[in-house]
C-alpha positions in Angstrom: 0.0 0.0 0.0 1.2 3.5 -0.6 2.7 5.3 2.3 0.9 8.5 3.4 2.7 11.7 2.6 1.2 14.6 4.5 3.0 17.2 2.3 0.8 16.1 -0.6 -2.6 15.9 1.1 -3.8 19.5 0.2 -2.5 19.1 -3.3 -4.2 15.8 -3.9 -7.4 17.1 -2.2 -7.5 19.9 -4.9 -7.1 17.4 -7.7 -9.9 15.2 -6.2 -12.3 18.2 -6.0 -11.6 19.0 -9.6 -11.9 15.3 -10.6 -15.5 15.2 -9.1 -16.6 17.3 -12.0 -15.3 15.1 -14.8 -14.8 11.5 -13.9 -16.5 8.3 -12.8 -15.4 7.9 -9.2 -15.7 4.1 -9.3 -13.3 4.0 -12.2 -10.9 6.3 -10.4 -10.9 3.8 -7.5 -10.2 1.0 -9.9 -7.2 3.0 -11.2 -5.9 3.3 -7.7 -6.4 -0.4 -7.0 -4.7 -1.5 -10.2 -1.6 0.6 -9.3 -1.6 -0.6 -5.7 -1.8 -4.2 -6.8 1.1 -3.7 -9.1 3.1 -2.3 -6.3 2.2 -5.1 -4.0 3.4 -7.6 -6.7 6.7 -5.6 -6.8 6.2 -4.7 -10.5 7.0 -1.1 -9.7 8.0 0.6 -6.4 5.6 3.4 -6.9 4.0 5.7 -9.4 2.4 9.0 -10.3 -0.9 8.9 -12.3 -2.4 11.9 -14.0 -5.7 11.9 -15.9 -7.0 15.1 -17.4 -10.0 16.0 -19.5 -11.0 19.5 -20.6 -8.8 20.9 -17.8 -10.3 18.7 -15.1 -7.7 16.6 -13.4 -7.3 13.5 -11.3 -3.8 13.0 -10.1 -2.4 10.7 -7.4 0.8 9.2 -6.0 1.4 5.7 -4.9 4.0 3.6 -3.1 7.6 4.8 -2.9 9.8 6.9 -5.1 12.8 5.0 -3.8 13.3 1.6 -2.0 17.1 1.4 -2.0 19.4 2.6 -0.6 16.7 4.7 1.2 13.0 4.3 1.4 11.4 7.5 0.2 7.7 8.0 -0.2 6.3 8.8 -3.7 5.7 12.5 -4.3 3.6 14.2 -7.0 6.5 16.4 -8.1 9.0 13.5 -8.5 11.4 13.8 -11.3 11.7 10.7 -13.4 14.1 9.3 -16.0 11.7 9.4 -18.9 13.8 7.2 -21.3 12.1 7.1 -24.7 9.6 9.8 -23.9 12.6 12.0 -24.8 11.8 11.1 -28.4 8.4 12.9 -28.4 8.8 15.5 -25.7 12.3 16.8 -26.6 13.4 15.7 -30.1 10.2 15.7 -32.0 9.1 19.2 -31.0 12.6 20.5 -31.6 12.5 19.0 -35.1 9.1 20.5 -35.8 10.2 23.9 -34.7 13.1 23.7 -37.2 10.7 22.6 -39.9 8.6 25.7 -39.2 11.7 27.8 -39.4 12.6 26.3 -42.8 15.9 24.8 -41.4 14.8 21.1 -41.9 12.5 19.5 -44.4 10.7 16.3 -43.5 11.2 14.6 -46.8 14.8 15.7 -47.2 17.5 13.1 -47.3 19.3 12.6 -44.0 22.6 13.0 -45.9 21.6 16.6 -46.5 22.3 17.3 -42.8 24.9 14.6 -41.9 28.2 13.8 -43.5 29.2 10.2 -44.2 25.6 8.9 -44.3 25.2 8.0 -48.0 26.4 4.5 -47.6 25.4 0.9 -46.6 21.9 1.3 -48.1 21.2 4.5 -46.2 21.3 6.7 -49.3 17.5 7.0 -49.5 16.7 7.5 -45.8 14.8 10.7 -45.1 13.9 12.7 -42.0 10.4 11.2 -42.2 11.8 7.7 -42.3 13.8 8.4 -39.1 10.7 9.9 -37.3 8.4 7.1 -38.3 10.9 4.3 -37.6 10.8 3.1 -41.2 14.5 3.8 -42.0 15.3 0.1 -41.9 18.1 0.7 -39.3 18.7 -1.6 -36.4 17.0 -1.1 -33.0 20.3 0.1 -31.5 24.0 0.6 -32.0 26.3 -2.2 -30.6 27.7 -1.8 -27.1 31.0 -3.3 -28.1 33.3 -2.9 -31.1 35.9 -5.3 -32.4 39.5 -4.1 -32.1 42.3 -6.4 -33.3 39.9 -9.3 -33.2 38.8 -8.5 -29.6 35.4 -7.1 -28.6 35.8 -4.1 -26.4 33.5 -1.5 -24.8 33.5 1.9 -26.3 32.6 5.4 -24.9 32.1 8.9 -26.0 29.5 10.8 -28.0 31.4 11.0 -31.2 31.9 7.3 -31.3 28.2 6.8 -30.8 27.5 9.0 -33.9 30.2 7.3 -35.9 28.6 3.8 -35.1 25.2 5.1 -36.0 26.4 6.5 -39.3 28.1 3.1 -40.1 24.9 1.0 -39.7 23.5 -1.0 -42.6 19.8 -1.0 -43.3 17.9 -4.3 -42.7 15.3 -3.5 -45.3 14.9 -0.7 -47.9 13.7 2.6 -46.3 9.9 3.0 -46.2 9.2 -0.7 -46.6 8.9 -1.8 -43.0 8.8 -0.8 -39.3 11.7 -1.3 -36.9 11.5 0.7 -33.7 15.0 2.1 -33.5 16.9 4.3 -31.0 19.4 4.9 -33.8 16.7 7.0 -35.7 16.5 9.4 -32.8 20.2 9.4 -32.0 20.7 10.6 -35.5 17.9 13.2 -35.2 19.5 14.6 -32.0 22.7 15.0 -33.9 20.9 16.7 -36.8 19.4 19.2 -34.5 22.9 20.0 -33.2 24.3 20.3 -36.7 21.5 22.6 -38.0 21.4 24.8 -34.9 25.0 24.9 -33.9 23.8 24.3 -30.3 24.1 21.4 -27.9 20.9 19.4 -27.8 20.4 20.0 -24.1 20.7 23.8 -24.7 18.4 24.0 -27.8 15.7 21.9 -26.1 15.8 23.9 -22.9 15.7 27.3 -24.7 13.3 26.4 -27.4 11.0 23.8 -26.0 11.0 23.4 -22.2 11.3 27.0 -21.0 8.7 28.4 -23.5 6.3 25.8 -22.4 6.9 26.4 -18.6 8.3 22.9 -18.1 10.5 24.0 -15.3 11.5 20.5 -14.1 12.2 19.0 -17.5 15.6 18.7 -19.2 18.8 16.7 -19.5 21.5 16.3 -16.8 19.4 17.2 -13.7 21.3 19.2 -11.1 22.5 17.2 -8.0 20.4 19.8 -6.1 17.3 17.9 -7.3 18.4 14.5 -6.1 15.9 14.7 -3.2 13.0 14.5 -5.6 14.6 12.5 -8.5 13.5 8.9 -8.6 16.4 6.5 -8.8 16.5 3.6 -11.3 18.8 0.7 -10.6 22.1 -0.3 -9.3 25.0 0.0 -11.7 28.6 -0.6 -11.0 27.9 -0.6 -7.2 26.0 2.7 -7.3 22.3 3.5 -7.4 21.6 5.6 -10.5 20.0 8.9 -9.7 20.1 12.0 -11.9 21.9 9.7 -14.3 20.0 8.2 -17.3 19.6 4.5 -17.2 19.9 4.2 -21.0 23.4 2.5 -21.6 24.2 4.7 -24.7 23.4 7.9 -22.7 25.3 6.5 -19.7 28.6 6.1 -21.7 28.3 9.3 -23.8 27.5 12.1 -21.4 23.8 11.7 -20.9 22.3 13.6 -23.8 20.8 12.1 -26.9 17.7 12.4 -29.1 16.4 9.0 -28.1 16.8 9.2 -24.2 18.2 11.1 -21.4 15.5 13.6 -20.6 14.1 13.9 -17.0 10.7 15.2 -16.3 7.6 15.3 -14.0 3.9 14.4 -14.5 3.0 18.1 -14.1 5.4 19.2 -16.8 4.2 16.5 -19.2 0.7 17.7 -18.5 1.6 21.1 -19.8 3.1 19.6 -22.9 -0.1 17.5 -23.5 -2.3 20.5 -23.1 -0.3 22.3 -25.7 -0.8 19.4 -28.1 -4.5 19.2 -27.5 -4.8 22.9 -27.9 -3.2 22.7 -31.4 0.1 24.2 -30.5 -1.0 26.9 -28.0 -0.5 27.0 -24.2 -1.6 29.7 -21.9 -2.4 32.0 -24.8 1.0 31.7 -26.3 1.6 30.0 -29.7 4.3 27.4 -29.6 3.6 25.4 -32.8 1.3 26.1 -35.6 -1.9 24.0 -35.7 -0.9 22.4 -39.0 2.4 21.4 -37.5 0.7 19.6 -34.6 -1.7 17.9 -37.0 1.2 16.8 -39.1 3.2 15.2 -36.3 0.2 13.5 -34.6 -1.5 12.0 -37.7 -0.4 8.9 -39.6 2.8 9.7 -41.5 4.2 6.2 -42.0 4.4 4.8 -45.6 1.2 3.1 -46.8 3.2 -0.1 -47.2 3.8 -0.3 -43.4 1.1 -1.7 -41.1 2.3 0.0 -37.9 0.8 3.4 -37.8 3.1 6.2 -36.6 3.0 9.9 -36.6 6.2 12.0 -36.6 7.7 10.6 -33.4 4.3 9.6 -32.0 2.9 6.1 -31.9 -0.6 5.8 -33.1 -1.3 2.1 -33.5 1.6 -0.5 -33.3 2.9 -3.2 -31.0 4.3 -0.3 -28.8 0.9 1.4 -28.1 -0.6 -1.0 -25.6 -1.0 2.0 -23.1 -4.0 3.1 -25.2 -5.9 0.3 -23.6 -8.9 -1.4 -25.2 -11.4 1.5 -25.4 -9.8 4.7 -26.5 -10.4 4.9 -30.3 -7.7 4.8 -33.0 -6.8 8.3 -33.7 -5.1 9.1 -30.4 -1.3 8.9 -30.0 1.3 8.4 -27.3 4.6 7.0 -26.4 6.3 4.9 -23.6 9.6 4.8 -21.9 11.7 1.8 -21.0 12.0 2.9 -17.4 8.3 2.8 -17.0 6.5 6.1 -18.0 3.9 6.5 -20.7 1.6 9.1 -22.3 -1.6 8.7 -24.2 -3.5 11.6 -25.7 -7.1 11.2 -27.0 -8.1 14.3 -29.0 -11.7 13.0 -29.5 -12.4 13.4 -25.8 -9.8 16.1 -25.1 -8.2 13.7 -22.6 -4.7 12.6 -21.8 -3.3 9.9 -19.5 0.2 10.2 -17.9 1.8 7.4 -15.9 5.1 7.9 -14.3 7.1 5.1 -12.7 10.6 3.9 -12.2 9.6 0.2 -12.6 13.3 -0.9 -13.0 14.0 0.2 -9.5 15.9 -1.2 -7.7 17.0 -4.4 -9.6 15.7 -3.9 -13.2 13.1 -6.6 -12.9 9.8 -4.6 -12.7 7.2 -4.7 -15.4 4.3 -2.2 -16.0 3.3 -3.1 -19.6 0.1 -4.9 -18.5 -0.6 -2.2 -15.9 -0.3 0.6 -18.4 -2.7 -1.2 -20.7 -5.2 -1.7 -17.9 -4.9 2.0 -16.9 -5.6 3.1 -20.4 -8.8 1.0 -20.5 -10.1 2.2 -17.1 -9.1 5.8 -17.9 -11.3 5.7 -21.0 -14.2 4.4 -19.0 -13.6 7.1 -16.3 -14.0 9.9 -18.9 -17.2 8.4 -20.4 -16.3 6.1 -23.2 
């Protein structure tokens, strides 16, 4: 059962009062019970859940933010390693801003922006192929390289980019779907090449700060350790404020595919902007047509898995949609446990934050996220 946290009582009470206006209370109780059950089964140490429809919110915290080396109760402002949510919350909006500014074209060849990329079957890969995971590239770059006949670990950002550029395609671009971190590692590098800025600086200045996402970014300060959820033990140390992703861990922590840390409240601001067609708090961030472009089906007609630009619409990776929200919404998940689902038809979004790999890497929230998506749809009236 989740540990009481007196600091959060007034905040949660406010959310509960708001929720009374929009949601089926029995379904909210089922959401709480589903998360508590997963915690009891040690599938995750704790969680933050956030459901919002037309500005009415139900948010709650469960279990613990940390079990080892210290037991720390969950808190609603916990900062989580968001893993692959980085793809749609940092890299995708950064790319779309550059598209609006005329600095990137969605159907331009990747070799337009990156040197040494027109080889090994990659000559025809476009920005669209990278963003829809239809490039044909492998899921990830190798963690070892062969030197004088011996496999050795490698390190360093430049080596990661060199390895990504050296990849061969597994099928011709545009003919199949392979979910690939390499695609977004390359997109992160393209952002840096086009802007002349480090990815962490460009996303902070152009995405997170304009959207008021005050707790979102790469390389969180040690001053935020007290509310940053740890992930797992690595090399005798509990990872905290350090990305769990192995590529990030050995290259400085900043990439287009992973490395971003964030909170449920900051993700809620981002989701509101998306649902409001690119506007938040009366300020225009993206043009409506840009939002429609990235959140509608952009994958080639020959590919069964439906993807937007960055966003998942209907594929083997979109189980967090549950069984009721209709096709037409979009979302994403992260390896460490978090997920987003946005349903424009009902003006609803569902955010689930967890560090399911804490403390030993063995947690699993895939069935839970699917269950929460189903109950959330029922809670908002589907």
